[in-house]
ZAMARGU-4260 file (C-alpha; in steps of 0.2 Angstrom, whole numbers, plus 5000, padded with zeros to 4 digits):
<rodrens>
0) 5294/4691/4818 | 5278/4697/4826 | 5266/4707/4816 | 5266/4725/4821 | 5251/4735/4827
5) 5242/4743/4812 | 5250/4733/4799 | 5234/4723/4796 | 5225/4740/4792 | 5238/4745/4779
10) 5239/4728/4771 | 5220/4727/4770 | 5218/4744/4762 | 5232/4741/4750 | 5224/4725/4743
15) 5206/4730/4743 | 5204/4734/4724 | 5201/4720/4712 | 5202/4707/4726 | 5187/4713/4735
20) 5176/4709/4720 | 5179/4690/4723 | 5177/4689/4742 | 5166/4676/4750 | 5150/4679/4759
25) 5160/4681/4776 | 5172/4694/4768 | 5173/4713/4771 | 5161/4725/4762 | 5166/4740/4753
30) 5157/4750/4766 | 5169/4743/4778 | 5184/4751/4769 | 5179/4768/4776 | 5177/4760/4793
35) 5195/4752/4792 | 5202/4769/4787 | 5194/4776/4802 | 5200/4762/4813 | 5217/4764/4807
40) 5217/4782/4811 | 5210/4778/4828 | 5226/4769/4832 | 5233/4786/4837 | 5218/4789/4848
45) 5206/4778/4857 | 5215/4762/4851 | 5232/4769/4852 | 5235/4758/4867 | 5238/4744/4855
50) 5252/4752/4846 | 5259/4760/4861 | 5260/4743/4871 | 5266/4733/4855 | 5281/4745/4855
55) 5286/4745/4873 | 5284/4728/4881 | 5278/4710/4880 | 5261/4704/4882 | 5266/4687/4889
60) 5276/4695/4902 | 5260/4703/4909 | 5251/4686/4911 | 5245/4682/4929 | 5256/4668/4934
65) 5244/4656/4942 | 5229/4646/4935 | 5215/4649/4933 | 5218/4666/4925 | 5205/4666/4911
70) 5188/4674/4912 | 5185/4673/4931 | 5184/4688/4942 | 5195/4692/4956 | 5186/4680/4968
75) 5187/4666/4956 | 5175/4652/4958 | 5171/4658/4975 | 5162/4673/4968 | 5151/4663/4957
80) 5147/4652/4972 | 5142/4667/4982 | 5130/4672/4969 | 5122/4655/4969 | 5120/4656/4988
85) 5113/4673/4988 | 5103/4675/4972 | 5088/4664/4967 | 5091/4666/4949 | 5109/4660/4951
90) 5103/4646/4961 | 5091/4641/4947 | 5105/4642/4934 | 5116/4631/4945 | 5102/4618/4946
95) 5100/4618/4927 | 5119/4617/4926 | 5119/4601/4937 | 5106/4593/4926 | 5115/4597/4910
100) 5131/4591/4919 | 5123/4574/4923 | 5119/4572/4905 | 5137/4574/4900 | 5143/4562/4913
105) 5132/4549/4905 | 5139/4552/4888 | 5156/4547/4880 | 5168/4560/4874 | 5167/4566/4856
110) 5176/4556/4843 | 5184/4562/4827 | 5173/4558/4812 | 5180/4564/4795 | 5162/4562/4788
115) 5154/4573/4801 | 5153/4592/4803 | 5168/4596/4814 | 5160/4612/4819 | 5145/4603/4827
120) 5157/4592/4836 | 5167/4607/4842 | 5152/4615/4850 | 5148/4599/4859 | 5166/4599/4865
125) 5165/4617/4870 | 5149/4614/4880 | 5156/4599/4889 | 5172/4606/4894 | 5164/4622/4900
130) 5151/4614/4910 | 5163/4600/4918 | 5176/4613/4922 | 5164/4625/4930 | 5156/4611/4940
135) 5172/4605/4946 | 5178/4623/4951 | 5162/4625/4961 | 5160/4608/4969 | 5178/4601/4969
140) 5170/4584/4964 | 5182/4572/4955 | 5169/4566/4943 | 5167/4582/4934 | 5186/4585/4932
145) 5189/4567/4926 | 5175/4569/4913 | 5182/4586/4907 | 5199/4579/4905 | 5193/4564/4895
150) 5185/4576/4883 | 5201/4586/4882 | 5212/4571/4879 | 5200/4565/4865 | 5201/4582/4856
155) 5219/4583/4858 | 5221/4567/4849 | 5211/4573/4834 | 5222/4573/4818 | 5216/4591/4814
160) 5204/4604/4820 | 5201/4613/4803 | 5186/4609/4792 | 5183/4628/4793 | 5193/4640/4805
165) 5177/4641/4815 | 5180/4624/4821 | 5199/4627/4824 | 5194/4643/4835 | 5181/4635/4845
170) 5191/4619/4849 | 5206/4630/4854 | 5194/4640/4865 | 5187/4625/4873 | 5204/4617/4876
175) 5211/4634/4883 | 5197/4634/4896 | 5199/4616/4901 | 5218/4618/4902 | 5217/4634/4913
180) 5202/4629/4924 | 5208/4610/4926 | 5226/4614/4926 | 5229/4608/4944 | 5220/4591/4940
185) 5231/4588/4924 | 5246/4577/4925 | 5262/4582/4917 | 5258/4571/4902 | 5241/4577/4900
190) 5247/4595/4901 | 5260/4591/4887 | 5246/4583/4876 | 5233/4597/4878 | 5246/4611/4876
195) 5254/4603/4861 | 5237/4602/4853 | 5233/4620/4857 | 5249/4625/4849 | 5250/4614/4834
200) 5231/4612/4829 | 5226/4629/4835 | 5239/4643/4836 | 5250/4638/4822 | 5235/4637/4811
205) 5230/4654/4816 | 5247/4661/4812 | 5246/4655/4794 | 5230/4666/4793 | 5238/4681/4802
210) 5254/4680/4791 | 5247/4677/4774 | 5233/4687/4767 | 5234/4678/4750 | 5232/4660/4757
215) 5215/4660/4750 | 5219/4667/4733 | 5209/4682/4730 | 5199/4680/4746 | 5207/4687/4762
220) 5207/4676/4778 | 5196/4678/4793 | 5209/4689/4802 | 5205/4704/4790 | 5187/4703/4788
225) 5174/4712/4798 | 5161/4699/4801 | 5158/4686/4815 | 5172/4675/4809 | 5184/4688/4815
230) 5179/4688/4833 | 5177/4669/4834 | 5194/4666/4826 | 5203/4679/4837 | 5194/4674/4853
235) 5200/4656/4850 | 5217/4661/4846 | 5219/4673/4861 | 5212/4661/4873 | 5224/4647/4868
240) 5239/4659/4869 | 5234/4667/4886 | 5231/4649/4893 | 5249/4643/4888 | 5258/4659/4885
245) 5270/4657/4900 | 5275/4639/4893 | 5275/4644/4875 | 5280/4662/4875 | 5286/4665/4857
250) 5271/4658/4848 | 5259/4665/4861 | 5267/4683/4859 | 5265/4683/4840 | 5247/4677/4841
255) 5242/4689/4854 | 5249/4704/4845 | 5242/4698/4829 | 5225/4696/4837 | 5225/4714/4844
260) 5228/4720/4826 | 5215/4709/4818 | 5201/4711/4830 | 5202/4730/4830 | 5196/4729/4812
265) 5180/4721/4816 | 5177/4731/4832 | 5176/4747/4821 | 5159/4739/4814 | 5150/4743/4830
270) 5152/4762/4827 | 5143/4773/4829 | 5128/4766/4839 | 5131/4747/4842 | 5121/4740/4827
275) 5129/4724/4819 | 5130/4724/4800 | 5125/4705/4799 | 5109/4708/4808 | 5101/4700/4823
280) 5105/4682/4818 | 5124/4684/4820 | 5124/4698/4833 | 5123/4685/4847 | 5136/4674/4840
285) 5148/4688/4838 | 5145/4695/4855 | 5148/4678/4863 | 5166/4678/4857 | 5169/4696/4857
290) 5165/4698/4876 | 5175/4682/4879 | 5190/4690/4870 | 5189/4706/4881 | 5186/4696/4897
295) 5200/4684/4894 | 5213/4699/4891 | 5206/4708/4906 | 5207/4693/4918 | 5224/4687/4911
300) 5234/4702/4908 | 5224/4716/4917 | 5219/4726/4901 | 5210/4724/4885 | 5221/4738/4877
305) 5206/4750/4875 | 5196/4738/4864 | 5182/4738/4876 | 5180/4756/4873 | 5178/4754/4854
310) 5166/4767/4847 | 5148/4761/4848 | 5151/4745/4858 | 5144/4751/4874 | 5128/4754/4865
315) 5127/4737/4856 | 5115/4729/4869 | 5101/4740/4863 | 5102/4732/4846 | 5093/4716/4850
320) 5081/4726/4862 | 5075/4737/4848 | 5076/4724/4834 | 5064/4713/4844 | 5045/4717/4843
325) 5034/4717/4859 | 5027/4701/4852 | 5044/4693/4854 | 5048/4692/4836 | 5064/4698/4827
330) 5066/4710/4814 | 5073/4696/4805 | 5081/4703/4789 | 5096/4693/4781 | 5099/4676/4788
335) 5090/4678/4804 | 5076/4667/4812 | 5059/4675/4816 | 5059/4669/4834 | 5074/4664/4845
340) 5079/4680/4853 | 5098/4681/4858 | 5096/4683/4876 | 5114/4681/4878 | 5122/4680/4895
345) 5136/4692/4889 | 5123/4706/4892 | 5126/4704/4911 | 5144/4709/4908 | 5139/4723/4897
350) 5127/4729/4910 | 5140/4729/4923 | 5154/4737/4912 | 5144/4751/4904 | 5130/4753/4918
355) 5116/4749/4907 | 5102/4741/4918 | 5091/4737/4903 | 5105/4725/4897 | 5104/4715/4913
360) 5085/4715/4911 | 5087/4707/4893 | 5100/4694/4900 | 5087/4689/4913 | 5073/4686/4901
365) 5078/4668/4896 | 5082/4657/4911 | 5087/4642/4900 | 5101/4649/4889 | 5118/4643/4894
370) 5118/4642/4913 | 5137/4641/4913 | 5139/4658/4904 | 5125/4666/4915 | 5135/4661/4931
375) 5151/4667/4923 | 5145/4684/4919 | 5131/4687/4931 | 5133/4701/4944 | 5120/4701/4957
380) 5124/4719/4962 | 5119/4726/4945 | 5101/4732/4944 | 5088/4726/4931 | 5077/4739/4923
385) 5065/4735/4909 | 5063/4748/4895 | 5049/4757/4904 | 5058/4758/4920 | 5073/4765/4911
390) 5062/4777/4900 | 5069/4771/4884 | 5061/4779/4868 | 5050/4768/4858 | 5059/4771/4842
395) 5078/4770/4837 | 5088/4772/4821 | 5104/4762/4819 | 5116/4770/4807 | 5127/4761/4795
400) 5115/4746/4796 | 5102/4760/4792 | 5088/4750/4801 | 5075/4758/4811 | 5061/4751/4822
405) 5045/4760/4828 | 5033/4754/4841 | 5018/4760/4851 | 5023/4752/4867 | 5035/4741/4876
410) 5030/4724/4883 | 5013/4724/4876 | 5011/4709/4864 | 4996/4716/4855 | 5003/4733/4851
415) 5009/4739/4834 | 5028/4737/4828 | 5036/4741/4812 | 5054/4738/4806 | 5061/4746/4791
420) 5078/4746/4783 | 5090/4753/4770 | 5107/4747/4772 | 5121/4740/4760 | 5118/4725/4749
425) 5136/4720/4749 | 5136/4715/4767 | 5139/4697/4774 | 5123/4687/4775 | 5114/4701/4766
430) 5098/4700/4755 | 5094/4712/4740 | 5081/4719/4752 | 5084/4738/4752 | 5067/4746/4757
435) 5060/4730/4766 | 5048/4731/4781 | 5039/4721/4794 | 5023/4724/4803 | 5016/4717/4819
440) 4999/4721/4827 | 4986/4712/4838 | 4998/4698/4842 | 5003/4693/4824 | 5016/4697/4811
445) 5006/4703/4796 | 5020/4708/4785 | 5034/4695/4786 | 5052/4693/4782 | 5056/4676/4776
450) 5073/4675/4784 | 5086/4663/4779 | 5086/4647/4768 | 5096/4631/4769 | 5114/4635/4771
455) 5119/4619/4761 | 5111/4625/4745 | 5124/4627/4731 | 5131/4644/4731 | 5120/4650/4745
460) 5134/4660/4753 | 5142/4666/4737 | 5138/4684/4733 | 5153/4686/4721 | 5147/4675/4707
465) 5129/4679/4710 | 5123/4662/4716 | 5115/4669/4732 | 5104/4680/4721 | 5096/4665/4712
470) 5087/4660/4728 | 5070/4668/4731 | 5072/4673/4749 | 5088/4682/4745 | 5081/4692/4730
475) 5071/4708/4731 | 5055/4698/4725 | 5057/4688/4741 | 5056/4703/4752 | 5044/4717/4756
480) 5050/4730/4744 | 5048/4736/4726 | 5055/4726/4711 | 5058/4736/4695 | 5059/4728/4678
485) 5061/4710/4684 | 5072/4698/4676 | 5084/4683/4678 | 5098/4693/4686 | 5099/4701/4703
490) 5085/4714/4704 | 5093/4727/4715 | 5111/4732/4712 | 5121/4720/4723 | 5133/4735/4727
495) 5119/4747/4731 | 5118/4757/4747 | 5103/4766/4754 | 5103/4778/4769 | 5089/4783/4780
500) 5088/4802/4775 | 5074/4808/4786 | 5066/4802/4802 | 5056/4809/4816 | 5050/4801/4832
505) 5036/4810/4842 | 5023/4805/4855 | 5008/4802/4842 | 5018/4797/4827 | 5035/4792/4820
510) 5042/4790/4803 | 5058/4786/4793 | 5062/4789/4775 | 5075/4780/4765 | 5083/4786/4748
515) 5083/4769/4739 | 5088/4776/4722 | 5104/4766/4721 | 5095/4750/4721 | 5088/4752/4704
520) 5099/4766/4696 | 5105/4753/4684 | 5087/4750/4678 | 5083/4768/4674 | 5076/4774/4691
525) 5082/4792/4694 | 5074/4793/4711 | 5066/4781/4723 | 5061/4786/4741 | 5051/4775/4753
530) 5043/4781/4769 | 5037/4771/4783 | 5026/4779/4797 | 5016/4774/4812 | 5003/4787/4814
535) 4986/4790/4822 | 4993/4788/4840 | 5004/4775/4832 | 4989/4764/4828 | 4991/4764/4809
540) 5005/4759/4797 | 5008/4769/4782 | 5020/4764/4768 | 5023/4777/4754 | 5034/4775/4739
545) 5039/4789/4727 | 5048/4783/4711 | 5053/4792/4695 | 5061/4783/4680 | 5069/4789/4664
550) 5059/4777/4654 | 5042/4768/4657 | 5045/4754/4670 | 5037/4739/4676 | 5036/4740/4695
555) 5030/4727/4708 | 5025/4731/4726 | 5027/4715/4736 | 5022/4711/4754 | 5023/4693/4761
560) 5011/4687/4774 | 5005/4671/4783 | 4988/4678/4785 | 4973/4674/4775 | 4970/4688/4762
565) 4953/4693/4755 | 4955/4706/4741 | 4940/4718/4738 | 4931/4718/4721 | 4938/4734/4716
570) 4956/4729/4721 | 4959/4745/4731 | 4959/4736/4748 | 4962/4719/4756 | 4958/4712/4773
575) 4972/4701/4781 | 4965/4689/4794 | 4972/4677/4807 | 4957/4670/4817 | 4946/4684/4823
580) 4960/4697/4821 | 4961/4707/4805 | 4971/4721/4797 | 4964/4732/4783 | 4976/4736/4769
585) 4971/4750/4758 | 4978/4759/4743 | 4976/4778/4747 | 4986/4784/4732 | 4984/4783/4717
590) 4965/4782/4716 | 4966/4772/4700 | 4977/4762/4689 | 4984/4750/4702 | 4975/4735/4711
595) 4979/4723/4724 | 4981/4704/4719 | 4987/4689/4728 | 5002/4678/4722 | 5011/4663/4729
600) 5028/4667/4738 | 5037/4659/4723 | 5048/4667/4709 | 5041/4677/4695 | 5041/4668/4678
605) 5057/4678/4673 | 5066/4673/4689 | 5078/4659/4692 | 5070/4644/4702 | 5084/4633/4708
610) 5079/4616/4716 | 5080/4613/4735 | 5075/4631/4741 | 5061/4633/4753 | 5044/4632/4745
615) 5037/4645/4758 | 5022/4634/4762 | 5008/4644/4770 | 5015/4661/4764 | 5007/4672/4751
620) 5011/4689/4745 | 5000/4704/4743 | 5005/4712/4726 | 5003/4728/4717 | 5008/4729/4699
625) 5011/4746/4690 | 5016/4745/4672 | 5023/4759/4660 | 5026/4771/4674 | 5038/4785/4675
630) 5031/4794/4690 | 5024/4782/4704 | 5016/4790/4719 | 5010/4774/4729 | 5003/4775/4747
635) 4997/4760/4757 | 4988/4761/4774 | 4987/4746/4787 | 4974/4747/4800 | 4972/4734/4813
640) 4954/4729/4817 | 4947/4720/4832 | 4934/4707/4827 | 4920/4719/4831 | 4927/4734/4821
645) 4922/4738/4803 | 4934/4741/4789 | 4936/4760/4787 | 4929/4767/4771 | 4942/4774/4759
650) 4934/4791/4762 | 4937/4790/4780 | 4956/4788/4778 | 4967/4804/4780 | 4976/4810/4765
655) 4994/4803/4765 | 5005/4819/4761 | 5021/4818/4750 | 5036/4812/4759 | 5044/4830/4758
660) 5030/4836/4770 | 5032/4822/4783 | 5035/4829/4800 | 5031/4826/4818 | 5016/4838/4822
665) 5020/4840/4841 | 5033/4836/4854 | 5030/4826/4870 | 5029/4842/4880 | 5015/4849/4868
670) 5004/4833/4870 | 4992/4832/4884 | 4992/4815/4893 | 4984/4805/4906 | 4991/4804/4924
675) 4981/4789/4928 | 4968/4777/4921 | 4957/4765/4931 | 4945/4752/4927 | 4931/4748/4940
680) 4941/4758/4952 | 4958/4748/4950 | 4973/4755/4941 | 4974/4748/4923 | 4988/4736/4923
685) 5002/4741/4912 | 4996/4759/4910 | 5010/4771/4904 | 5005/4789/4899 | 5014/4788/4883
690) 5004/4773/4877 | 4988/4777/4869 | 4980/4760/4865 | 4976/4745/4877 | 4969/4728/4873
695) 4961/4720/4888 | 4958/4702/4883 | 4953/4689/4896 | 4943/4675/4901 | 4930/4674/4915
700) 4921/4660/4923 | 4904/4669/4921 | 4897/4684/4913 | 4903/4700/4921 | 4895/4718/4922
705) 4900/4732/4911 | 4917/4739/4916 | 4919/4758/4920 | 4934/4768/4916 | 4939/4784/4924
710) 4954/4795/4919 | 4963/4810/4926 | 4974/4821/4915 | 4992/4826/4920 | 4987/4845/4919
715) 4971/4852/4927 | 4968/4863/4912 | 4966/4848/4901 | 4948/4843/4898 | 4945/4824/4899
720) 4930/4816/4890 | 4927/4797/4893 | 4915/4787/4882 | 4912/4770/4889 | 4911/4755/4878
725) 4892/4752/4875 | 4895/4733/4877 | 4908/4720/4878 | 4917/4716/4867 | 4919/4735/4863
730) 4930/4750/4864 | 4931/4764/4877 | 4938/4780/4872 | 4946/4794/4882 | 4948/4811/4873
735) 4960/4824/4880 | 4957/4842/4874 | 4969/4856/4879 | 4971/4874/4872 | 4984/4875/4859
740) 4987/4856/4859 | 4983/4842/4847 | 4968/4832/4852 | 4973/4816/4860 | 4963/4800/4861
745) 4966/4784/4872 | 4958/4768/4867 | 4954/4753/4878 | 4948/4738/4869 | 4938/4726/4880
750) 4936/4708/4874 | 4930/4696/4888 | 4927/4678/4884 | 4916/4667/4895 | 4924/4651/4899
755) 4916/4636/4890 | 4925/4621/4895 | 4925/4605/4884 | 4916/4590/4890 | 4926/4583/4903
760) 4933/4565/4904 | 4944/4569/4918 | 4941/4585/4928 | 4951/4593/4941 | 4940/4608/4944
765) 4940/4614/4962 | 4942/4597/4970 | 4944/4595/4989 | 4962/4590/4991 | 4957/4577/5004
770) 4945/4569/4992 | 4949/4558/4977 | 4947/4566/4960 | 4932/4559/4952 | 4930/4557/4933
775) 4915/4553/4923 | 4911/4535/4922 | 4929/4531/4924 | 4928/4532/4943 | 4941/4537/4955
780) 4957/4542/4946 | 4969/4549/4958 | 4972/4556/4975 | 4982/4572/4976 | 4993/4574/4991
785) 4995/4590/5000 | 5013/4598/5003 | 5020/4597/5020 | 5037/4603/5027 | 5044/4586/5025
790) 5039/4585/5007 | 5041/4602/4999 | 5041/4595/4982 | 5023/4588/4982 | 5010/4598/4973
795) 4998/4608/4985 | 4980/4614/4984 | 4979/4632/4989 | 4965/4645/4988 | 4967/4659/4975
800) 4957/4672/4966 | 4952/4667/4948 | 4942/4677/4936 | 4925/4675/4942 | 4929/4671/4960
805) 4939/4662/4973 | 4944/4644/4969 | 4955/4630/4975 | 4970/4628/4963 | 4986/4618/4962
810) 5002/4626/4967 | 5017/4620/4959 | 5036/4623/4963 | 5049/4624/4950 | 5057/4608/4955
815) 5042/4599/4962 | 5033/4584/4956 | 5018/4583/4944 | 5001/4576/4947 | 4998/4559/4940
820) 4982/4552/4934 | 4985/4533/4933 | 4969/4528/4926 | 4972/4537/4910 | 4987/4525/4906
825) 4978/4515/4893 | 4969/4530/4884 | 4975/4533/4866 | 4975/4551/4860 | 4977/4547/4842
830) 4959/4550/4838 | 4960/4567/4845 | 4959/4576/4862 | 4956/4592/4870 | 4966/4598/4885
835) 4963/4614/4895 | 4969/4623/4910 | 4970/4639/4919 | 4988/4645/4922 | 4996/4658/4933
840) 5015/4661/4932 | 5024/4670/4945 | 5040/4671/4935 | 5049/4663/4920 | 5057/4646/4924
845) 5066/4633/4914 | 5055/4624/4902 | 5039/4623/4913 | 5028/4609/4907 | 5009/4610/4908
850) 5004/4592/4903 | 5011/4576/4896 | 5004/4560/4890 | 5020/4550/4887 | 5029/4555/4872
855) 5013/4556/4862 | 5008/4574/4867 | 5017/4587/4878 | 5013/4605/4881 | 5027/4617/4887
860) 5029/4635/4891 | 5046/4642/4885 | 5055/4657/4892 | 5049/4669/4879 | 5031/4666/4884
865) 5027/4655/4869 | 5018/4638/4870 | 5026/4623/4862 | 5018/4607/4858 | 5029/4592/4856
870) 5022/4575/4849 | 5030/4559/4845 | 5020/4546/4835 | 5020/4528/4838 | 5033/4525/4825
875) 5045/4538/4833 | 5042/4552/4821 | 5042/4569/4829 | 5030/4583/4826 | 5026/4599/4835
880) 5022/4618/4834 | 5027/4634/4843 | 5015/4648/4846 | 5021/4666/4844 | 5031/4673/4859
885) 5023/4683/4873 | 5007/4673/4873 | 5008/4669/4892 | 5011/4685/4902 | 5017/4684/4920
890) 5006/4687/4936 | 4989/4685/4928 | 4978/4670/4925 | 4978/4664/4907 | 4967/4650/4899
895) 4976/4638/4888 | 4968/4625/4877 | 4976/4613/4866 | 4966/4602/4853 | 4971/4588/4841
900) 4958/4584/4828 | 4955/4581/4810 | 4957/4596/4799 | 4948/4600/4783 | 4961/4590/4773
905) 4959/4574/4784 | 4976/4577/4792 | 4977/4579/4810 | 4981/4596/4816 | 4985/4604/4833
910) 4976/4620/4837 | 4981/4632/4852 | 4970/4644/4860 | 4974/4657/4873 | 4960/4665/4883
915) 4948/4659/4870 | 4957/4666/4855 | 4966/4654/4843 | 4984/4659/4841 | 4995/4656/4826
920) 5010/4645/4827 | 5025/4638/4817 | 5027/4620/4814 | 5042/4610/4818 | 5044/4594/4807
925) 5030/4589/4795 | 5011/4591/4796 | 5004/4576/4806 | 4996/4564/4794 | 4980/4556/4797
930) 4987/4538/4799 | 4999/4543/4812 | 4995/4537/4830 | 5001/4548/4844 | 4999/4534/4856
935) 5004/4538/4873 | 4996/4522/4879 | 5005/4514/4894 | 5009/4532/4901 | 4997/4541/4913
940) 4992/4559/4910 | 5004/4570/4920 | 4998/4588/4924 | 5011/4601/4929 | 5030/4599/4931
945) 5041/4587/4923 | 5050/4575/4935 | 5066/4584/4933 | 5077/4596/4943 | 5077/4609/4929
950) 5059/4609/4922 | 5045/4616/4931 | 5031/4629/4933 | 5033/4642/4947 | 5015/4647/4949
955) 4997/4640/4949 | 4987/4628/4939 | 4968/4626/4939 | 4953/4619/4931 | 4963/4606/4921
960) 4953/4595/4910 | 4956/4582/4897 | 4943/4576/4884 | 4944/4562/4871 | 4930/4557/4858
965) 4917/4546/4866 | 4918/4553/4883 | 4905/4564/4892
</rodrens>
């Protein structure tokens, strides 16, 4: 018998007592019991469509009779083709899809391997079937259909799909798409085979989960949890049932009804404002399958039964937008990576469905992610608006997750950003991190969250027996929070919940205060509140703790950082540094009794230290220890410093008032602002009246004169006082004074770097395109062709304005050819090299390459504006590094320099410079040992695009040079 609507809620609440204490890491949290109760009650309201329909008719009877019926809009494949024909973005995605499709055509279908990870296999199957089916639908070419069918037949003959139910669901999803989209190319025997696999290996396995909540003993199945498993499982089951429902009506009907019951439980988690409890890392995975579920129902039966109107869901696209800093780094609490923003194509669907232009803007930021999904969900009629154009506030508090982010600007990589959270420790993928924070400024993350560790560590995902809390990154000591009376067990109460109890967002400052008492109530803490604030025109960060304990307690203040740390002799201040950029960290209160120290990012002596966990190489933690305290009032101030600025004296810092007195001093309408700001008569790029700090870093060919700033207030009654920088580098300040209003100060930091090129072995600076390019003693190296109408892909020399004057530069097209330097073929880069170029990007394209010397060294730009080095040694070992995102802005000249040389330890190291400033990066693979030969011999230096249809720079490249030891 089908499972009736609402019965899952009743069953879940009835069994949530002792069972819940032994659920696995993907299981429901106690907080969600309340959400379930609300969702159950909502069956008579917004989700009442589920019950009403279940009582009155058949879902299967509503199926569209013809194939394809899943996911496509009314125009089917023709609508997607129309987008490709009319919109350059869709055309680029299609070109990318064709390139990926060719790769699949050259590969064999997946094979079942009991010793391999079936989930990894399922995802390769998913991608192959999706891409082949879509390419066949768009082109009608047999080769795509045949390759897709071969994949489906191989999977249908697997003995099982179930190492975990994620594998089952993803394979069911893939086979449903192939069955539906390639239906008219399948023979009767092929249909029987694939349909049988969907039913036996997919849907019937799902029914076991839907029917039996006790199959896992004390742990409920995925169908009753609220995490990402629920959406993945239900999306796979629903897709399979909708694809074959008219041929297998009985099993399909039960699966569809059960899925509607089940998925409503997890859908309630988006309330009230779209936050996802598992954090950013699993928001993208959840959304991929949740939107697929809704779109499948709407296309196949004409309705999602009210689920697309689940409370908070229409707002969830703001979650990644706010949880990502202007630098492009995630507020990566829980099991989330620092970089790798979820630019999911499903945001196009969200933008269209809920009329949210900023969602479409977000979906467009990464042009390389899943071109098939981009083409499926893209609507060229939907307008893109970035956060500034949509006038989004700088700050946002997400309830239930109790996470807040504060910033001083949108889309300015050097601005300040802070993330802070309370939350619920008993959440899937959670850490014991109540009170943790992160901080970005000047293009670096200064206070870091370490993120996830290795999922294969024993017990890593087991909260119930406490194994997860033995790993450093998951413990409180591995986060940027307080630890009270540390020991071998979990420091914070694993069941503790902490709310943001006060917050205020104003034009000059913003703050949030969390009541964190529950974290350490079992350790004698009677009250603990932490406040985080951006103040002084949002230029400084303040972290204030107020803690009371019933007995004297040992309290540790921890903050992890990858910066160098220099603690002052008195211990009351420290300077963090990355290259020339610095942040002063100062204890303002108490004035005595506590001191900064620096510790490695490793467990305390009293903590567990299991083998195999990440050693956190390159990370240290700034520490304050307070012993025997019953009343701790601790305030720490973070002040970003440019390389010419002095560390503020302690006496120059404002007093940090108690949390009870925190308030926003003035509203936006009470604060005088500028209407416009110019530099040497030209509007300041990126000027926004609500942004009070600007960093103008650039590189010029020759020394330039002192720039002059001019400003005009938005109200004629406001007096404007401009103090020009006395020199460059330096700071210009604009003060605004209006009667009855707070004084407002804009700051413009000027930091020009005069280009000092390396000694050039091969120099492409401003060469006449009709002439050979001359090197040093190496003679003529190459002749660069000009583009013609007959050869649009050839690089062309054009005239352009560079910093310092007009020059002849190289114009490259996204699918054009690179410039080859044949005489460099025998040059070995192993002893070291320096490559430099000026780059101007018109728009983001898919993986544009700047240079390559065989597999030995390659420099690429990624869609988030980061620079990535990929290097293969002569033995085939891979090394590389990735800079922070946002390093290469669009529509401006940027100088990029990559060096490879011996470091202090004797090992080789890559260094990346942007506009003369060294930028930090994350390494992929091991450090490059001194004995490794990068090689690259036999391959000439290539400047510009890869010889591929999907990788290329849309922009200009100039002043490229390569130097190796021993050359002039």
